[in-house]
All heavy atoms as an XYZ file, in Angstrom:
739
protein
N      -6.178     -8.035     17.760
C      -4.837     -7.976     17.199
C      -4.601     -6.585     16.605
O      -5.460     -6.031     15.935
C      -4.689     -9.030     16.110
C      -3.395     -8.918     15.390
S      -3.182    -10.008     13.990
C      -4.740     -9.938     13.184
N      -3.430     -6.052     16.855
C      -3.057     -4.746     16.322
C      -2.462     -4.906     14.930
O      -1.619     -5.770     14.704
C      -2.013     -4.080     17.236
O      -2.520     -4.044     18.565
C      -1.708     -2.676     16.774
N      -2.926     -4.066     14.009
C      -2.348     -4.070     12.669
C      -1.079     -3.225     12.680
O      -0.991     -2.220     13.364
C      -3.348     -3.515     11.658
C      -4.649     -4.303     11.508
C      -5.545     -3.648     10.469
C      -4.385     -5.759     11.150
N      -0.095     -3.669     11.899
C       1.177     -2.961     11.788
C       1.180     -2.152     10.493
O       0.484     -2.502      9.545
C       2.317     -3.975     11.809
C       2.363     -4.702     13.150
C       2.989     -6.074     13.164
N       4.069     -6.368     12.260
C       4.406     -7.607     11.904
N       3.751     -8.657     12.365
N       5.406     -7.833     11.083
N       1.977     -1.093     10.460
C       2.030     -0.231      9.275
C       3.182     -0.652      8.372
O       4.287     -0.913      8.846
C       2.197      1.224      9.703
C       2.099      2.199      8.531
C       2.159      3.635      8.987
C       0.794      3.992      9.541
N       0.666      5.435      9.814
N       2.892     -0.713      7.069
C       3.882     -1.098      6.067
C       3.869     -0.102      4.907
O       2.823      0.436      4.562
C       3.562     -2.489      5.487
C       3.690     -3.611      6.467
C       2.620     -3.984      7.258
C       4.885     -4.311      6.594
C       2.723     -5.032      8.165
C       5.002     -5.361      7.498
C       3.919     -5.717      8.288
N       5.050      0.084      4.305
C       5.177      0.811      3.043
C       5.473     -0.246      1.981
O       6.398     -1.047      2.133
C       6.339      1.829      3.068
C       6.207      2.787      4.246
C       6.419      2.577      1.730
C       5.019      3.691      4.237
N       4.669     -0.244      0.925
C       4.849     -1.221     -0.158
C       5.271     -0.463     -1.413
O       4.575      0.451     -1.853
C       3.552     -2.000     -0.428
C       3.101     -2.692      0.850
C       3.752     -3.010     -1.551
C       1.623     -2.801      0.974
N       6.407     -0.837     -1.937
C       6.901     -0.264     -3.185
C       6.507     -1.210     -4.302
O       6.808     -2.401     -4.258
C       8.420     -0.112     -3.106
C       9.032      0.573     -4.278
C      10.531      0.772     -4.089
O      10.979      1.025     -2.956
O      11.241      0.647     -5.104
N       5.783     -0.666     -5.275
C       5.324     -1.480     -6.411
C       5.942     -0.938     -7.703
O       5.742      0.227     -8.037
C       3.798     -1.425     -6.528
C       3.065     -1.895     -5.285
C       1.545     -1.833     -5.520
N       0.783     -2.020     -4.321
C       0.507     -3.177     -3.719
N       0.990     -4.294     -4.230
N      -0.222     -3.230     -2.627
N       6.679     -1.772     -8.416
C       7.214     -1.380     -9.726
C       6.138     -1.615    -10.769
O       5.783     -2.768    -11.065
C       8.467     -2.192    -10.065
C       9.658     -1.804     -9.216
O       9.724     -0.638     -8.764
O      10.537     -2.661     -8.992
N       5.611     -0.528    -11.318
C       4.554     -0.601    -12.329
C       4.935      0.379    -13.441
O       4.798      1.591    -13.272
C       3.170     -0.235    -11.738
C       2.851     -1.136    -10.540
C       2.088     -0.326    -12.806
C       1.601     -0.744     -9.770
N       5.453     -0.132    -14.559
C       5.910      0.747    -15.635
C       4.825      1.743    -16.073
O       3.661      1.381    -16.261
C       6.246     -0.220    -16.771
C       6.561     -1.519    -16.072
C       5.639     -1.547    -14.880
N       5.215      3.015    -16.197
C       4.370      4.107    -16.696
C       3.122      4.376    -15.857
O       2.190      5.016    -16.323
C       3.992      3.863    -18.156
N       3.093      3.930    -14.597
C       1.910      4.156    -13.759
C       1.626      5.649    -13.586
O       0.477      6.058    -13.478
C       2.041      3.441    -12.393
C       3.108      4.067    -11.513
C       0.702      3.394    -11.670
N       2.670      6.469    -13.598
C       2.488      7.903    -13.434
C       1.773      8.579    -14.585
O       1.271      9.688    -14.441
N       1.680      7.910    -15.715
C       0.992      8.499    -16.861
C      -0.415      7.922    -17.072
O      -1.063      8.237    -18.062
C       1.830      8.334    -18.131
O       2.053      6.967    -18.397
N      -0.877      7.106    -16.143
C      -2.239      6.568    -16.259
C      -3.266      7.681    -16.089
O      -3.069      8.620    -15.315
C      -2.490      5.480    -15.206
C      -1.704      4.180    -15.338
C      -2.085      3.226    -14.213
C      -1.945      3.524    -16.681
N      -4.351      7.564    -16.811
C      -5.455      8.523    -16.708
C      -6.255      8.245    -15.437
O      -6.195      7.150    -14.877
C      -6.368      8.393    -17.936
C      -5.684      8.686    -19.255
C      -5.225     10.131    -19.379
O      -5.895     11.030    -18.808
O      -4.187     10.370    -20.025
N      -7.033      9.233    -15.017
C      -7.835      9.116    -13.789
C      -8.732      7.876    -13.819
O      -8.860      7.181    -12.822
C      -8.671     10.377    -13.601
C      -9.458     10.371    -12.324
C      -9.553     11.772    -11.747
N     -10.203     11.823    -10.461
C      -9.628     11.529     -9.308
N      -8.383     11.113     -9.278
N     -10.277     11.618     -8.173
N      -9.353      7.593    -14.951
C     -10.240      6.423    -15.056
C      -9.466      5.132    -14.859
O      -9.976      4.192    -14.255
C     -10.909      6.413    -16.429
C     -12.397      6.603    -16.531
C     -13.230      6.567    -15.273
O     -13.670      5.471    -14.876
O     -13.475      7.621    -14.683
N      -8.247      5.067    -15.381
C      -7.424      3.874    -15.207
C      -7.036      3.703    -13.737
O      -7.029      2.582    -13.227
C      -6.168      3.968    -16.078
C      -6.463      3.902    -17.574
C      -5.247      4.246    -18.398
O      -4.700      5.348    -18.299
N      -4.806      3.292    -19.211
N      -6.722      4.803    -13.063
C      -6.394      4.740    -11.635
C      -7.621      4.321    -10.823
O      -7.506      3.569     -9.868
C      -5.845      6.082    -11.148
C      -4.470      6.454    -11.710
C      -4.104      7.879    -11.310
C      -3.406      5.471    -11.253
N      -8.794      4.796    -11.231
C     -10.038      4.371    -10.572
C     -10.227      2.867    -10.684
O     -10.626      2.206     -9.730
C     -11.243      5.046    -11.221
C     -11.560      6.368    -10.714
C     -12.843      6.767    -11.402
N     -13.644      7.454    -10.436
C     -14.448      8.437    -10.734
N     -14.589      8.807    -11.978
N     -15.121      9.031     -9.800
N      -9.973      2.341    -11.865
C     -10.087      0.897    -12.077
C      -9.106      0.118    -11.215
O      -9.448     -0.919    -10.643
N      -7.886      0.629    -11.106
C      -6.879     -0.029    -10.268
C      -7.310     -0.001     -8.805
O      -7.180     -1.004     -8.088
C      -5.524      0.657    -10.442
N      -7.842      1.126     -8.357
C      -8.317      1.231     -6.972
C      -9.464      0.264     -6.722
O      -9.527     -0.395     -5.681
C      -8.742      2.668     -6.664
N     -10.365      0.150     -7.687
C     -11.503     -0.771     -7.542
C     -11.026     -2.215     -7.434
O     -11.519     -2.989     -6.604
C     -12.466     -0.611     -8.718
N     -10.041     -2.577     -8.247
C      -9.498     -3.938     -8.217
C      -8.833     -4.225     -6.867
O      -9.020     -5.285     -6.270
C      -8.495     -4.102     -9.357
C      -7.953     -5.491     -9.530
C      -7.073     -5.547    -10.765
C      -6.625     -6.953    -11.047
N      -5.789     -7.031    -12.241
N      -8.067     -3.245     -6.372
C      -7.412     -3.403     -5.080
C      -8.451     -3.520     -3.963
O      -8.347     -4.385     -3.092
C      -6.482     -2.214     -4.812
O      -5.850     -2.373     -3.566
N      -9.467     -2.662     -3.996
C     -10.512     -2.690     -2.966
C     -11.270     -4.013     -2.960
O     -11.609     -4.535     -1.894
C     -11.484     -1.525     -3.152
C     -10.885     -0.210     -2.717
O     -10.003     -0.166     -1.880
N     -11.369      0.868     -3.311
N     -11.535     -4.563     -4.132
C     -12.237     -5.851     -4.213
C     -11.391     -6.951     -3.555
O     -11.899     -7.781     -2.803
C     -12.537     -6.206     -5.669
C     -13.156     -7.578     -5.855
C     -14.453     -7.782     -5.067
O     -15.211     -6.817     -4.897
O     -14.698     -8.918     -4.612
N     -10.088     -6.932     -3.824
C      -9.191     -7.910     -3.201
C      -9.167     -7.733     -1.685
O      -9.198     -8.709     -0.937
C      -7.771     -7.790     -3.787
O      -7.838     -7.968     -5.201
C      -6.839     -8.825     -3.191
N      -9.135     -6.481     -1.232
C      -9.142     -6.207      0.211
C     -10.417     -6.750      0.857
O     -10.363     -7.322      1.944
C      -9.012     -4.706      0.466
C      -7.635     -4.114      0.132
C      -7.705     -2.603      0.120
C      -6.585     -4.612      1.092
N     -11.555     -6.586      0.193
C     -12.817     -7.129      0.736
C     -12.738     -8.647      0.860
O     -13.204     -9.228      1.835
C     -14.001     -6.717     -0.139
C     -14.451     -5.284      0.092
C     -15.757     -4.966     -0.609
N     -15.625     -4.849     -2.050
C     -15.223     -3.750     -2.686
N     -14.890     -2.657     -2.012
N     -15.152     -3.723     -3.998
N     -12.132     -9.303     -0.109
C     -11.985    -10.761     -0.072
C     -11.082    -11.209      1.080
O     -11.331    -12.233      1.701
C     -11.378    -11.277     -1.384
C     -12.264    -11.170     -2.595
C     -11.519    -11.546     -3.866
O     -10.553    -12.302     -3.833
N     -11.959    -11.010     -4.995
N     -10.030    -10.427      1.361
C      -9.053    -10.817      2.376
C      -9.516    -10.517      3.797
O      -8.980    -11.076      4.746
C      -7.704    -10.145      2.099
C      -7.006    -10.585      0.810
C      -5.750     -9.763      0.574
C      -6.682    -12.072      0.840
N     -10.468     -9.621      3.970
C     -11.021     -9.367      5.296
C     -10.307     -8.279      6.078
O      -9.516     -7.504      5.530
N     -10.552     -8.237      7.394
C     -10.103     -7.115      8.223
C      -8.618     -7.115      8.597
O      -8.168     -6.174      9.255
C     -10.960     -7.264      9.486
C     -11.192     -8.740      9.587
C     -11.334     -9.209      8.151
N      -7.847     -8.098      8.170
C      -6.435     -8.162      8.545
C      -5.526     -7.312      7.655
O      -4.306     -7.326      7.821
C      -5.940     -9.611      8.521
C      -6.560    -10.433      9.642
O      -7.013     -9.838     10.643
O      -6.597    -11.666      9.505
N      -6.133     -6.578      6.700
C      -5.345     -5.715      5.821
C      -6.210     -4.528      5.412
O      -7.397     -4.690      5.113
C      -4.811     -6.490      4.590
C      -3.913     -5.595      3.727
C      -5.926     -7.129      3.800
C      -3.143     -6.338      2.648
N      -5.598     -3.336      5.451
C      -6.297     -2.104      5.068
C      -5.359     -1.230      4.252
O      -4.184     -1.075      4.596
C      -6.726     -1.317      6.309
C      -7.673     -2.034      7.214
C      -7.853     -1.294      8.538
O      -7.587     -0.109      8.650
N      -8.294     -2.021      9.542
N      -5.893     -0.633      3.210
C      -5.135      0.302      2.379
C      -5.365      1.699      2.939
O      -6.510      2.121      3.108
C      -5.637      0.184      0.955
C      -5.039      1.106     -0.061
C      -3.831      1.739     -0.012
C      -5.637      1.479     -1.297
N      -3.634      2.473     -1.147
C      -4.741      2.341     -1.962
C      -6.836      1.173     -1.923
C      -5.003      2.898     -3.210
C      -7.097      1.725     -3.162
C      -6.186      2.572     -3.797
N      -4.299      2.426      3.232
C      -4.416      3.776      3.768
C      -4.340      4.808      2.642
O      -5.230      5.639      2.478
C      -3.332      4.049      4.834
C      -3.402      5.480      5.349
C      -3.457      3.048      5.986
N      -3.259      4.762      1.854
C      -3.080      5.695      0.739
C      -1.912      5.228     -0.113
O      -1.128      4.390      0.305
C      -2.823      7.121      1.237
C      -1.567      7.262      2.084
C      -1.478      8.609      2.780
O      -2.253      9.522      2.453
O      -0.625      8.733      3.670
N      -1.825      5.812     -1.305
C      -0.711      5.502     -2.206
C      -0.206      6.777     -2.860
O      -0.975      7.702     -3.123
C      -1.154      4.529     -3.299
O      -1.471      3.274     -2.758
N       1.088      6.785     -3.126
C       1.747      7.882     -3.828
C       2.204      7.335     -5.174
O       2.892      6.320     -5.228
C       2.935      8.397     -3.020
C       2.519      8.881     -1.652
C       2.546      8.019     -0.553
C       2.057     10.176     -1.466
C       2.146      8.450      0.699
C       1.645     10.617     -0.215
C       1.693      9.750      0.858
O       1.283     10.169      2.104
N       1.816      8.010     -6.254
C       2.113      7.537     -7.606
C       3.271      8.350     -8.176
O       3.207      9.572     -8.250
C       0.866      7.667     -8.515
C       1.176      7.172     -9.925
C      -0.311      6.902     -7.916
N       4.338      7.656     -8.567
C       5.496      8.271     -9.224
C       5.493      7.816    -10.695
O       4.511      7.230    -11.159
C       6.772      7.854     -8.506
N       6.562      8.059    -11.409
C       6.603      7.687    -12.828
C       6.383      6.192    -13.064
O       5.497      5.805    -13.816
C       7.940      8.098    -13.457
C       8.032      9.595    -13.703
O       6.979     10.254    -13.777
O       9.162     10.100    -13.809
N       7.218      5.367    -12.436
C       7.190      3.922    -12.687
C       6.997      3.100    -11.422
O       7.331      1.919    -11.390
C       8.488      3.493    -13.377
C       8.618      4.115    -14.749
O       7.758      3.940    -15.601
N       9.678      4.868    -14.971
N       6.486      3.747    -10.373
C       6.310      3.066     -9.075
C       5.118      3.672     -8.350
O       4.752      4.809     -8.594
C       7.515      3.287     -8.162
C       8.790      2.647     -8.576
C       9.882      2.983     -7.559
C      11.226      2.491     -7.999
N      11.494      1.135     -7.642
N       4.589      2.893     -7.447
C       3.708      3.452     -6.432
C       4.301      3.103     -5.078
O       5.000      2.087     -4.921
C       2.264      2.910     -6.513
O       2.270      1.504     -6.324
C       1.601      3.257     -7.836
N       4.043      3.968     -4.114
C       4.446      3.753     -2.727
C       3.145      3.748     -1.930
O       2.470      4.769     -1.849
C       5.395      4.853     -2.255
C       6.670      4.900     -3.053
C       6.764      5.679     -4.194
C       7.769      4.147     -2.667
C       7.938      5.716     -4.936
C       8.944      4.182     -3.399
C       9.031      4.969     -4.544
N       2.795      2.590     -1.404
C       1.500      2.407     -0.761
C       1.672      2.227      0.744
O       2.567      1.505      1.184
C       0.797      1.180     -1.334
S       0.656      1.215     -3.134
N       0.801      2.852      1.497
C       0.784      2.708      2.946
C      -0.367      1.763      3.285
O      -1.518      2.006      2.897
C       0.587      4.063      3.650
C       0.569      3.884      5.158
C       1.664      5.057      3.216
N      -0.041      0.681      3.974
C      -1.042     -0.316      4.369
C      -0.928     -0.596      5.852
O       0.161     -0.493      6.431
C      -0.799     -1.642      3.633
C      -1.459     -1.736      2.282
C      -1.051     -0.946      1.226
C      -2.504     -2.633      2.059
C      -1.646     -1.033     -0.016
C      -3.102     -2.735      0.819
C      -2.679     -1.922     -0.211
O      -3.282     -2.017     -1.440
N      -2.034     -0.975      6.451
C      -2.055     -1.563      7.788
C      -2.350     -3.032      7.579
O      -3.272     -3.388      6.833
C      -3.146     -0.919      8.653
C      -3.025      0.584      8.866
C      -4.227      1.096      9.645
C      -1.735      0.934      9.579
N      -1.568     -3.893      8.195
C      -1.745     -5.331      7.984
C      -1.250     -6.110      9.189
O      -0.410     -5.632      9.952
C      -0.981     -5.775      6.732
N      -1.771     -7.333      9.314
C      -1.330     -8.166     10.441
C       0.103     -8.634     10.241
O       0.844     -8.789     11.197
C      -2.272     -9.344     10.673
C      -2.200    -10.424      9.623
C      -3.026    -11.629      9.999
C      -2.811    -12.720      8.972
N      -3.416    -13.967      9.337
N       0.502     -8.859      8.968
C       1.868     -9.294      8.688
C       2.162     -9.167      7.199
O       1.291     -8.819      6.407
C       2.104    -10.731      9.176
C       1.147    -11.738      8.570
O       0.689    -11.541      7.417
O       0.834    -12.732      9.256
N       3.384     -9.460      6.840
C       3.832     -9.345      5.456
C       3.156    -10.371      4.535
O       2.950    -10.102      3.354
C       5.358     -9.533      5.428
C       6.033     -8.806      4.320
C       7.543     -8.835      4.435
O       8.088     -8.353      5.439
O       8.171     -9.350      3.489
N       2.801    -11.527      5.068
C       2.228    -12.573      4.213
C       0.889    -12.155      3.613
O       0.599    -12.483      2.464
C       2.099    -13.894      4.979
O       1.119    -13.789      5.989
N       0.078    -11.414      4.348
C      -1.212    -10.999      3.788
C      -1.016     -9.907      2.731
O      -1.787     -9.803      1.782
C      -2.224    -10.595      4.879
C      -3.638    -10.576      4.280
C      -1.854     -9.270      5.519
C      -4.745    -10.592      5.289
N       0.049     -9.131      2.853
C       0.373     -8.144      1.816
C       0.774     -8.869      0.536
O       0.353     -8.517     -0.563
C       1.487     -7.196      2.299
C       0.951     -6.334      3.445
C       2.016     -6.334      1.156
C       2.009     -5.538      4.167
N       1.569     -9.930      0.673
C       1.941    -10.734     -0.492
C       0.722    -11.404     -1.115
O       0.627    -11.518     -2.337
C       3.004    -11.765     -0.116
C       4.370    -11.136      0.018
O       4.778    -10.331     -0.808
N       5.084    -11.480      1.072
N      -0.215    -11.838     -0.295
C      -1.454    -12.452     -0.806
C      -2.252    -11.416     -1.598
O      -2.771    -11.714     -2.675
C      -2.278    -13.012      0.362
C      -3.540    -13.699     -0.062
C      -3.239    -15.016     -0.729
C      -4.529    -15.765     -1.010
N      -4.304    -16.917     -1.878
N      -2.345    -10.191     -1.087
C      -3.041     -9.123     -1.811
C      -2.379     -8.883     -3.165
O      -3.056     -8.747     -4.183
C      -3.054     -7.828     -0.981
C      -3.662     -6.672     -1.697
N      -2.930     -5.836     -2.514
C      -4.942     -6.221     -1.726
C      -3.736     -4.918     -3.018
N      -4.959     -5.126     -2.545
N      -1.044     -8.856     -3.190
C      -0.315     -8.648     -4.440
C      -0.613     -9.762     -5.437
O      -0.844     -9.512     -6.622
C       1.185     -8.555     -4.161
N      -0.623    -10.995     -4.951
C      -0.874    -12.163     -5.807
C      -2.292    -12.121     -6.386
O      -2.481    -12.293     -7.593
C      -0.689    -13.427     -4.971
C      -0.991    -14.722     -5.682
C      -0.949    -15.895     -4.711
O      -0.092    -15.923     -3.815
O      -1.812    -16.783     -4.868
N      -3.282    -11.859     -5.548
C      -4.684    -11.882     -5.995
C      -5.011    -10.676     -6.867
O      -5.692    -10.803     -7.886
C      -5.639    -11.968     -4.772
C      -7.090    -11.826     -5.199
C      -5.431    -13.278     -4.024
N      -4.518     -9.501     -6.495
C      -4.853     -8.278     -7.230
C      -4.052     -8.128     -8.517
O      -4.474     -7.438     -9.442
C      -4.613     -7.042     -6.357
O      -3.225     -6.851     -6.142
N      -2.870     -8.740     -8.557
C      -2.006     -8.585     -9.721
C      -1.085     -7.376     -9.630
O      -0.332     -7.093    -10.553
N      -1.117     -6.651     -8.513
C      -0.230     -5.509     -8.313
C       0.996     -5.984     -7.545
O       0.881     -6.461     -6.419
C      -0.939     -4.396     -7.532
C      -2.158     -3.863     -8.238
C      -3.402     -3.948     -7.649
C      -2.056     -3.298     -9.502
C      -4.533     -3.461     -8.295
C      -3.176     -2.808    -10.154
C      -4.428     -2.893     -9.545
N       2.194     -5.874     -8.132
C       3.391     -6.433     -7.495
C       3.741     -5.738     -6.186
O       3.542     -4.532     -6.037
C       4.485     -6.177     -8.542
C       4.008     -4.965     -9.284
C       2.508     -5.098     -9.338
N       4.233     -6.493     -5.241
C       4.793     -5.939     -4.006
C       6.302     -6.113     -4.112
O       6.870     -7.074     -3.619
C       4.229     -6.656     -2.783
N       6.948     -5.186     -4.818
C       8.371     -5.275     -5.100
C       9.198     -5.251     -3.823
O      10.145     -6.011     -3.668
C       8.799     -4.126     -6.032
O       7.911     -4.106     -7.158
C      10.225     -4.293     -6.499
N       8.832     -4.356     -2.910
C       9.551     -4.240     -1.640
C       8.541     -3.882     -0.559
O       7.738     -2.977     -0.734
C      10.634     -3.162     -1.742
C      11.463     -3.019     -0.493
C      12.585     -2.014     -0.705
C      13.425     -1.909      0.566
N      14.477     -0.906      0.414
N       8.590     -4.603      0.553
C       7.700     -4.368      1.685
C       8.567     -3.984      2.881
O       9.476     -4.720      3.248
C       6.870     -5.623      2.019
C       6.036     -6.050      0.812
C       5.984     -5.371      3.243
C       5.406     -7.425      0.963
N       8.273     -2.830      3.474
C       9.039     -2.345      4.617
C       8.086     -2.034      5.757
O       7.137     -1.268      5.590
C       9.819     -1.061      4.248
O      10.635     -1.325      3.102
C      10.682     -0.588      5.400
N       8.344     -2.616      6.923
C       7.525     -2.302      8.083
C       7.997     -0.990      8.701
O       9.192     -0.753      8.859
C       7.601     -3.406      9.140
C       6.681     -3.121     10.309
C       6.592     -4.250     11.322
O       7.223     -5.311     11.116
O       5.885     -4.066     12.327
N       7.047     -0.128      9.035
C       7.341      1.141      9.693
C       7.493      0.875     11.187
O       6.591      0.309     11.809
C       6.207      2.164      9.441
C       6.456      3.449     10.219
C       6.052      2.437      7.952
N       8.611      1.241     11.757
C       8.867      1.016     13.182
C       8.421      2.208     14.023
O       7.878      2.055     15.105
C      10.359      0.766     13.425
C      10.861     -0.486     12.764
C      10.313     -1.709     13.450
N      10.870     -2.902     12.809
C      10.439     -4.103     13.044
N       9.455     -4.306     13.886
N      10.977     -5.130     12.432
N       8.703      3.415     13.549
C       8.339      4.638     14.261
C       8.055      5.724     13.245
O       8.465      5.616     12.091
C       9.488      5.099     15.169
C       9.796      4.117     16.257
C      10.910      4.569     17.151
C      11.092      3.442     18.132
N      12.012      3.464     19.086
N       7.377      6.754     13.686
C       7.115      7.903     12.819
C       7.597      9.167     13.520
O       7.481      9.281     14.736
C       5.623      8.025     12.520
C       5.113      6.935     11.613
S       3.357      7.053     11.256
C       3.179      8.725     10.724
N       8.126     10.083     12.732
C       8.469     11.407     13.235
C       7.909     12.428     12.260
O       7.603     12.112     11.101
C       9.992     11.605     13.423
C      10.733     11.491     12.090
C      10.544     10.607     14.435
C      12.200     11.909     12.176
N       7.741     13.653     12.725
C       7.308     14.754     11.877
C       7.895     16.033     12.449
O       8.643     15.977     13.433
C       5.776     14.787     11.775
C       5.081     15.080     13.092
O       5.676     15.762     13.962
O       3.944     14.633     13.259
N       7.608     17.201     11.867
C       8.219     18.434     12.354
C       7.953     18.718     13.837
O       8.758     19.386     14.492
C       7.607     19.512     11.464
C       7.305     18.803     10.188
C       6.859     17.428     10.621
N       6.854     18.193     14.388
C       6.545     18.461     15.788
C       7.344     17.570     16.750
O       7.321     17.800     17.959
C       5.044     18.280     16.080
O       4.692     16.906     15.874
C       4.206     19.172     15.176
N       8.034     16.566     16.238
C       8.831     15.668     17.080
C       9.871     16.453     17.882
O      10.180     16.097     19.020
C       9.502     14.581     16.222
O       8.497     13.875     15.489
C      10.295     13.597     17.063
N      10.369     17.527     17.304
C      11.361     18.367     17.978
C      10.852     18.856     19.344
O      11.622     18.911     20.292
C      11.703     19.568     17.101
C      12.657     20.538     17.754
C      12.865     21.790     16.925
O      12.012     22.114     16.076
O      13.882     22.461     17.151
N       9.571     19.180     19.427
C       9.025     19.719     20.665
C       8.613     18.656     21.679
O       8.339     18.953     22.826
C       7.788     20.589     20.387
C       8.117     21.937     19.796
C       7.951     21.955     18.301
O       7.083     21.273     17.774
N       8.770     22.724     17.603
N       8.530     17.420     21.260
C       8.059     16.362     22.164
C       8.971     16.278     23.377
O      10.180     16.274     23.266
C       8.012     15.027     21.442
N       8.344     16.213     24.534
C       9.116     16.209     25.763
C       9.301     14.847     26.253
O       9.916     14.235     26.917
């Protein structure tokens, strides 16, 4: 089965002011949940803003992302499936 790419917006007050150790703890908690859920979900990366994170995940579907949010305690405020990607080199694609 092919995993699909999703962007997850998480509303987390003051997340942008967390210290490195606190972010490490959050990553550890997320990783532990991912290990429990198995190969149908993978965390790629996250972008931390003031009161939100924007996380890139590969997952079989939206329901497993919601399960990760429920078990980990990190809200999945908005889940958007990525349909296509473009970048500066798209202009040259023939």
